[in-house]
N, C-alpha and C positions, 0 to 999 in steps of 0.2 A: 329173764329179768332185764329190765331196761336200764341203761346207763344214766346216771344222774348228771345233769348239766352243772358244771361248777358255778358257785355263786359269783356274783359280781366282785365281791371283795377278794375272793380267791383268785379270780382272773387278774385283778389289779395287782395283787401281791406277786403273782407269778410274773407279770410284765415288769414290775419294778426290780425283780431279781434277775431279769434277763440282761444279756449283754447290750441289747439295743437301747434299753432305758439308761444304763450307766453311760453308754457312749454319748447319748444325746444330753444327759445331765452334765457331762464333763466337757462340753464343747468349748467353753471359755477358759478352762483351766489349761495352763501351758503344759504341753507334753514334750516339747523340744526346747532346749536352751534358747534358741533363736526366737521362739514364740514369746518369751518373757519380755523382750525388748520391743515387740510389736505394739503399736499404739492401739487403744480400744477404738472400735468403730461404733458410732452412735447414729442410729437412723430414726429420725422422727417421721412417723407415718400415721395413716388413718385406715379404717377398714375398707373403704371403697376408693381405691387409688391404684389405677393400673401402673403408674410410674413407680409406685412403691414396690409393687410386685416385680417389676422389671429390675429395679435396683437390687432387690434381695436375690433375684435369680442370677444377676451378674456377679454379685459378691460371692454367692455360693459357687459359681463356676470358677472363681479365682481361689477357692478353698478358704475363704474368709469366714469368720464368725462376727456377729455384731450384737449390740444391745439395742433392741427396738423399743421406742417410746411412742405409745399410741396417744396422740393429742386429742383424738375424738373421745377418749375415755377419761382424760385428765386435763381439765382446763388450766391448771397450774403449769403442766408440762407445755401446753401451747404457749403460755406467756413466756416461759423460759426459752422456748425455741425462737419466738419472735425477737426476744431481747438479744439472743446470741447471733441469730442469722440475719436479722433485719428483714426477714421475709415471712409471708404468711402461708405460702404454698407448701405442700408436701410432695415428695420426701425432701427432707433437709438432712444432709449427710455430713458428719464430722468424723475426721480421722485424727484421733488424739485431740489436740486443741485447734486443728486446722479445719475451717469450714470449707468443704468441697463445693457445696451447693446442692442442686437437685440432681435428678438422674441424668439429664442432658449435660449438665456441667461435669458430672463424674465421667461420662463417656468421652467428652471432649478432652478432659484431662488425661484419660487413658490413651486416647489416640495421639496426644502430644507427647506421651512418654513420661508424664509427671505423676501418674497414679501409683505405679509400682514402688518408686522410692518412698512415697508416703506410707504405703502399706508395710514396707520393710522397716520403717522407723526413722528414715533419713528425711528430715524436714527441710 
């Protein structure tokens, strides 16, 4: 007797019940009291953008989570980004209400020692 392959729905249900799904779904929920005071990171990006990928990889290496806004999928989001950043290129990175700039700006801020205080909530 051959084993039946589980249906796609069963596979999705099993994944949603797994720890990895819950862990990824809860990335932005504060798990530590210090996390509650950390400002939200907003990253405006597009699908084909190597600097966006580099920015996300850098933030991930710092243990950070972010809200990604894809301006190539949402024209209103692009307008909001231009109004806030006064720039049209991506990525545009905001930590709380502070506009950090693009990837190069974020790395320069990191090298100057100014990024970590922003990430910790000290403006």
